[in-house]
N, C-alpha and C positions, 0 to 999 in steps of 0.2 A: 622825914628830915625837915628841919626848920629852915626858914629863909636865911638866918644867920649862918647855919651850918653849910647851906648851899653856897652862900657868898664866900665863906671861908675856904671851901673846897675850890671854888673858881679862882680865888686869889692864889691859892697854892699851885694850881695847875698853870696859871699865868706865869708865876715865878719859875716853875720848872721849865716851861717852854723858853722863857727868856734866857735861862742858864744854858739850855741846849743851843740856842742861837749863838750865844757868845762863844761857846766851846767850838761849834762848827766854824765860826769865823776865824778863831785862832788856828784851827787845823788848816783851813784854806791858806791862811797867811804863812804858815810854816812850811808848806810844800813848795818844791821847786817850780811846779806848774801853776803857781798862784794866779798869775795873770790870766791864764787860759781858763782856770776854774771860775774866776770872777766874771769873765766874759760869758761863760756858760750859765752862770747864775743870772746875769743880765738878760741873756736870750730867753731863759726859762721863765723870767719874771714878766714876760709879756704873753698873755693868753692869746693864742691864734684861733680866733673864731670867725675870721672873714669879715668882721665889721671894721668900719673906719675907725671907730673908737672902741678898742677891745674891752669887753666887759661892761660896756655902757648900758646895755639892756640885758639884765640877767634872764636867762632862760632855764627851764628845768633841765637838770642833768649837768649843768655847767658850774654849779656852786663849788664842787670839789676842785675842778680845774682852776677856778678863780682864786680859791683859797690857797692852792699850791703856788700859783703865780705871785700872790701877795706875800707869801712866806719867803719865796726865793728873793723877792725884792728886799724884804726886811733883813735877811741874812747878808745879801750883797751890800746893803747900806752899812751894816755893822763892820763888814770887811773894809769898806772904804774909809770909815771913820778910824778904825784901828790902824790901817795903813798910813793914813795921814798923821796920826799921833806918833807912829814910829819914825816918820821922817822929820818930825819936829824935835825929837830927842837929840 
């Protein structure tokens, strides 16, 4: 596989992930328990590793947990932006 093919595949995957994030955010906003789900996303968006600054010092085995926390934050941010946009309409 060439560098261009790899780069194209990565861009495709990034686009697919972005689409999933937006869809998940729309689902969260459409549910009656939207506020509770947003709070759960916010809570899950902080990696609990006992450090004063969570995730500040990456250690082996925590990369997956850190990635999950970051993704939860991304989804929550999209929810908040979409919620704000709905109130502006």
